[in-house]
Structures are given as structure tokens and as C-alpha cells.
N, C-alpha and C positions, 0 to 999 in steps of 0.2 A: 304555629298553633297559638291561638290567643288564650290567655288564662280564663278560666270559667268561674263564675260566681255560683254560689249555692242556689238551688231552686227556690228556697224560702226567701232569700234576699232578692232575687230577681222578681219574684211575684210581688213582694212588698213594694219594691221600687216602681213596678209597672202600675200597680193600683194607685200609688201616690201620684205618679205622673198623670194618670187619667183624671184623678180628682182635682189636681191643680188646674187642668185644662177644662174643668166643668163637665167632665164625662163620668157617668156612674160606672164603677167597676167593683166586682165582688169576688171574693174567694168562695167558690162553690164546693170545692173538694180539696182538702189538704193531703198531699202525698208525702213521700220521703223527703225530709228536710234538706238533705245534701244533694241528692242526685235524681230525684223523681222527675219523669218527663212532665212538661207543662203543656197543656192544651188550652187554647184560647177560643172561647165561643164569642164571636163578634156578632152581637144581636142588633140587627137594624130594624127589628119589629116588622112592619108591613113590607119592607124590602127584603126580608129573609135573614138567614144566619149563615155564617161561614165559620167552620172550625179550622183553626190553624194548628198545625202539629210541628214539633221541632225537627229540624234536620241540620246538617252541617254544610256550610258554604264551601266552595272550592278552596278558599284560603284557610279553612279550618275554623272559621268563626261561626257564630250562631246565625241560623237562617230558619225560615219557616216555609211550610208547604200547605196548600189548601186540601185538608183531609177530606172534605166533603165535595170537592170538585171546584171548577172554575166559577160556576154560577151559585148564587145564594140558594139555600134550601129552606123549607119550612122548619120552624123551631123543633117540632117533634122529630124530624129527621136528624137534625143536629144532635139532639139529646140521645137518640137511639145510637148514633155513631159513637158518641162519647161512652155510652154504656157498654157497647161491644168492646171498645178499646180498653175500658177499665177491667174487663174480665181477663185480658191478656197482661195487664200491668196494674197490679193493685196499689202501686206507689204513685200513680198518676195524680197530678195536680190539675184542677180545672178552674180557670178564671173566666168569668163572664163580663163582657164589656157591653153595656147597654148604650147604644149610640144611634138613635133614630135619625139624626141629622148627617151621619156619615163623616164626622169630624176626626175620628181616631185614626191614627196610623202608627204602625210599629216603627221603632228606630232601626230594626234589623231588616234585611231584605226578605221578600217573599219570592221563592223560586219554584 
């Protein structure tokens, strides 16, 4: 099992990593500082959005799954998905990455 960083620290680091790469990233919703689940809305604008949700890899490390499915969806559908999930988890974090050129990639696997 890999050690976990707090949600607040992970979000701050990912936003900074994006900005260093010239990609706009924003904290849309702050959740529980230590353990709130983090959702990432990857907004490709005309190419659609994907919402990534946290999961655990087989080795116990952090991984992600496509909560909105394999294909990108319209932004309204992504926002509706996040809103439904927020009703189940009020401690949810939401990070939006605005990436029209498709340059952003997670350091963790998407499974």
C-alpha cells in the first residue's frame, strides 16, 4: 500500500503542475481537506468533457476511472454527473482542467 497525501495537497499540486505546463486548472469545489474524494473535469471544450473519478489500482496506489464513460460528453452532462455525485458525497472536491489542445495527462493510471 502506498502512502496517501491529503486531498488538499494533491489538488494544489495538480493545479500547479497544470499551470507550469501552460494548462488552465481551477478548483471548482473544495471538499474535506484530508480525505474528500477528488473528481477531475477534463474540459476539452468542442471535443467534450470527461469526468475522472478516484479508484484504487491493484497495487493499492491511486488510479482513476472515467465516471462519464469512455467517450467525452457535453459539458452539461459532465456537470450533471458531478452534481449527482455531490449529493452522495458532500466532501467531494472538483478540479476543472481546461485543455482545448488535449495536452494534459494524469501522472496516475486511468483504468
